[in-house]
N, C-alpha and C positions, 0 to 999 in steps of 0.2 A: 404491536411489535412483538416478535418472538425471538428467542435465542435459538440459533442453529449453527451447526458446524458446516464449513464448506470443505467437503472432501477430506476432512481431517488432515489437510495438507498445509504446511507452512508456506508462506509466500512473502516475497519482498514486494511491497506495494509502492508504486510511484504515483503521485497525485498532485493536482494543482494546489498550491498553498492558499490561494484565494478562496474564501469561504463559499461553498455551494457552487463553485465553478464547474461547468461540464460542457460537453460538446455533443450536439445531436448527431453530427457526422464526424467520425474519427478517421476516415480514410486518409486525410491529409497527414495525420500523425503516423499512421501505418506506413504511408509512402516515405516520409522523412526517415523513419527507423529502418526501412528497407534500403534506402539510398546509402546509409552508412553501414549496411550489412549487420545491424543489430538483430533485425528480424530477417529470416531467410526469404529471399525473393522466389527462388525456384520451386521450393516445396509447397508454398502457398498455405492456405488454411487447412488444417486437418480436422478441426472440430470448430463449431461456431465461435468465432472471435479468438481462436487459439492458433498460435503460430510456432513453428520450429525456430530455434535460435539461428542467427546468421553466423557467417564465418568470422566476423569481427566482434561478436558478442562479448568476448572476454577482454576486448579493448575498453569496454564501457562499464563492466562490472568487475570489481576486484573481490576474489574469494580469499578469505583469510585462513591462516593455519598452514600446517606443513603439507598435507596432501589431501585436499578436499575430494570427496568421492561423489559422483553424480552420474546419472544416466542422461544421455541426450536423445535417446530414441525409446519409444514404448516397448515393453515386453510383448504386448499383445494389442491387436487393433482395438481402438476405443479407450485404451487405458490412458490416464492422465498423470500417472505417477512418475514423471520424468521432467527434467529441466526444460521448460518451454515458457512462452509468453502469451498472456491473455490480455486482450484489450476489452475492458468492461464496457457495457452499454451504460448510458446515463440513467440514473434513477430519479424519479420525481422528488423523493425525500432523501436527504443525506442519511447514510447508515454508519453505525459505529463499528469499526473493524478493530479487533484487538488480539493480543498475544495471550494464549492460554497459559503460558509459562510465567506470566506475571505482567501486570501493568504498572508502569512507573510514571507518576505524575508530579510535576513541580509547579509551584506558584510562579506566575509570570513576573510578579513584582519582586519578591525577595529570594526566589529560587529554592525555597524550603520544600521539603517533601509534603505532598498532600496525602492524607490517610483516608482509607475507606472509599476511594474514588469509584472503584468498580461497583461497590454496593450501592452508591448513590446513582450511578448510571442505570443499574438494573431497576432501582426503585422508581426512577423518573423516566423510564424508557418510552412512555407514551409521547412525550414532547421534550426531547433533549435540548432543543434550542433554548428553552426557558430555564434549564437546570443551572443552578449557581453552586459553585464550590468555594467554600470559605477557608482561607489559610489560617491555621491556628497561631502562627507566629506574627504575621503582619496584619491579619484580620481583613485583608483585601478579598473581595469576592471576584471570582472569575467565571466566565461561561465556558462551555465545552471547547470553544475555538481558541480561547486564550491560554489554555493550559499547555505547558511544555510536556508532551507525552513521552519524551525521550525515545522516540522511534518504537514505542510499544503499542500505540493505538492511533487511530485517526477517525475523523468524522467527515465523510466525503460522499459526493454524488457519483464520482467516477474515478477510475484508477487504471493503471497498467500493472498487471501482476506477473511477477517472475516466479513460477511454480517451483516447488522443491528447494526452497532456500530457507534454512533455519535461522532463527534470530541471531544476528551478528555474525553469521557465517560469510556473508558477502555484503558489500556496500556499492551503491552506484557511484561511478566516477563523476566528478564535477562537470566534465565535458558532456555527459549524457543529460544531466539536469539542465545545463545551459542550452543544449540543443532543443530540449522540450520547451524551455522558456522562449527561445527564439521563434519556434514554430507556432506556439499558442499565445504568445504575448502575455504570459503570466508565469511567475516563478513556480517551481515544483519542489516537492519534498519527498521523503520516503519513510516507510514504517514497515514493521514485520507483523503479520497477523495470520491466524488460522481460524478465528471465530468472527462471527458477525451478528449484530442485533439488527433485525429487519422489521 
C-alpha cells in the first residue's frame, strides 16, 4: 500500500455505507443518474468513467456559502479541473480515502474524539481491516468501519466522485442518497477527500 495524491483535487465522494459493497457493472447507476439529469445524457463520457454534470445536477447537490465559484467545462481538452462526475470502478481491496486538510474521527460508542488516527492508519496500512482504534475515554476498541469519520475519510471499494468540491463546500441532498439506495438496495453516505492510500 502506498500513499498517493489523486490529481491533488478535492472531491465529494458518494459511496455505499455497507462495508466492502461494490458493483462490477455500474451502468445501471449511470442510467438512473442520467434519468434524473444528474449526469448529462447528451454529452456522454468525455474521459474513462467521467461525465459532465446534467441540467438538474444542482437539484441534488447543495452548494453552501454566498457565491460558490466553479467551472462546468474544461479550459483545455483532457483537463479534469472542473466540476464533473466520476463513476469509479470496483477495486478488489478497499482503499482509505481522506481529506488532507484534516481527518476527524469519533468513537462510535461515546462520540469522543479519537487522537492520532491518521498516524495509526499509516502505520497499519498493510491491512487496515485488522486495525483497532482505542478510545481513551470509554476504552472501547473500534475497527476502521465503525469509526465516525465526520465526512473527512472513508474506507471503500467503490464510489461516485464529484470533482472540484472542497470540504463542506457542498453536500448531497437526501433525495440523491435515497435514489442511490433505491437503485442499489443499499444505503449511501458521503465524504470529502483528495488523498488515497492504495
